[in-house]
Every structure is written in C-alpha cells, then in structure tokens.
KETORLO-910324 format. One record per residue (C-alpha): residue number from 0; residue in one letter; x, y, z. Coordinates in nm, 3 decimals, padded with zeros to 5 digits. Last residue first. Layout:
% KETORLO-910324
+-----+------+---------+---------+---------+
| seq | type |       u |       v |       w |
+-----+------+---------+---------+---------+
| NUM |    a |       X |       Y |       Z |
...
+-----+------+---------+---------+---------+
% end
This chain:
% KETORLO-910324
+-----+------+---------+---------+---------+
| seq | type |       u |       v |       w |
+-----+------+---------+---------+---------+
|  57 |    f |  13.088 |  17.132 |  08.391 |
|  56 |    e |  13.358 |  17.056 |  08.646 |
|  55 |    d |  13.385 |  17.421 |  08.755 |
|  54 |    s |  13.131 |  17.391 |  09.038 |
|  53 |    d |  13.332 |  17.118 |  09.209 |
|  52 |    q |  13.159 |  16.787 |  09.256 |
|  51 |    e |  13.081 |  16.647 |  09.602 |
|  50 |    r |  12.718 |  16.758 |  09.595 |
|  49 |    h |  12.650 |  16.542 |  09.286 |
|  48 |    s |  12.755 |  16.226 |  09.470 |
|  47 |    w |  12.538 |  16.313 |  09.769 |
|  46 |    a |  12.241 |  16.387 |  09.544 |
|  45 |    a |  12.290 |  16.058 |  09.355 |
|  44 |    v |  12.318 |  15.867 |  09.683 |
|  43 |    a |  12.002 |  16.029 |  09.821 |
|  42 |    i |  11.802 |  15.970 |  09.501 |
|  41 |    v |  11.895 |  15.601 |  09.492 |
|  40 |    l |  11.820 |  15.566 |  09.864 |
|  39 |    f |  11.479 |  15.727 |  09.819 |
|  38 |    g |  11.398 |  15.485 |  09.538 |
|  37 |    l |  11.499 |  15.192 |  09.757 |
|  36 |    i |  11.274 |  15.317 |  10.037 |
|  35 |    f |  10.988 |  15.359 |  09.789 |
|  34 |    p |  11.036 |  15.006 |  09.655 |
|  33 |    r |  11.009 |  14.868 |  10.015 |
|  32 |    y |  10.685 |  15.052 |  10.098 |
|  31 |    w |  10.445 |  14.769 |  10.009 |
|  30 |    a |  10.619 |  14.517 |  10.237 |
|  29 |    g |  10.660 |  14.172 |  10.085 |
|  28 |    d |  10.408 |  13.890 |  10.141 |
|  27 |    v |  10.337 |  13.824 |  09.773 |
|  26 |    q |  10.700 |  13.822 |  09.663 |
|  25 |    n |  10.730 |  13.896 |  09.290 |
|  24 |    i |  10.825 |  14.258 |  09.353 |
|  23 |    w |  11.110 |  14.155 |  09.582 |
|  22 |    d |  11.264 |  13.922 |  09.324 |
|  21 |    v |  11.270 |  14.192 |  09.055 |
|  20 |    s |  11.382 |  14.446 |  09.314 |
|  19 |    l |  11.723 |  14.291 |  09.366 |
|  18 |    l |  11.833 |  14.307 |  09.002 |
|  17 |    f |  11.683 |  14.653 |  08.969 |
|  16 |    l |  11.875 |  14.765 |  09.275 |
|  15 |    l |  12.204 |  14.678 |  09.110 |
|  14 |    y |  12.118 |  14.858 |  08.786 |
|  13 |    v |  11.981 |  15.163 |  08.965 |
|  12 |    i |  12.295 |  15.179 |  09.179 |
|  11 |    l |  12.526 |  15.167 |  08.878 |
|  10 |    l |  12.322 |  15.424 |  08.686 |
|   9 |    l |  12.319 |  15.665 |  08.980 |
|   8 |    v |  12.693 |  15.631 |  09.033 |
|   7 |    l |  12.756 |  15.704 |  08.665 |
|   6 |    i |  12.520 |  16.002 |  08.673 |
|   5 |    s |  12.688 |  16.147 |  08.982 |
|   4 |    r |  13.031 |  16.109 |  08.822 |
|   3 |    p |  12.933 |  16.331 |  08.533 |
|   2 |    i |  12.955 |  16.182 |  08.183 |
|   1 |    y |  13.189 |  16.365 |  07.944 |
|   0 |    m |  13.175 |  16.275 |  07.575 |
+-----+------+---------+---------+---------+
% end
C-alpha cells in the first residue's frame, strides 16, 4: 500500500501538535486563537509537502 509523503508529514505534525495542544487547551489564560494558528500551520506544511510531489507519483 502506497502512502503519499504529504499524508505521512501531515500525520506526524498532527501527532506532535496534539501532544502540545493538550497542555495549551487546559490553560485558562491561554490565547483563544492559538489552536487556529496551529491548524493553519498543519495545513500549510501539508500543502507544501504535497506541492513538491511529481504529478506521476500517483
């Protein structure tokens, strides 16, 4: 089974950010927009990783 590189990078980043976000969510004085910035970074890295693939990889 072939898993595209962009999906592997996305899964790795989501896993690492999940570990960080659990502590951030439990903080009462944390910024409300912090999860949205992390979500944007996950999407940006996945898009960048997908852009680097050749069109004949699929």
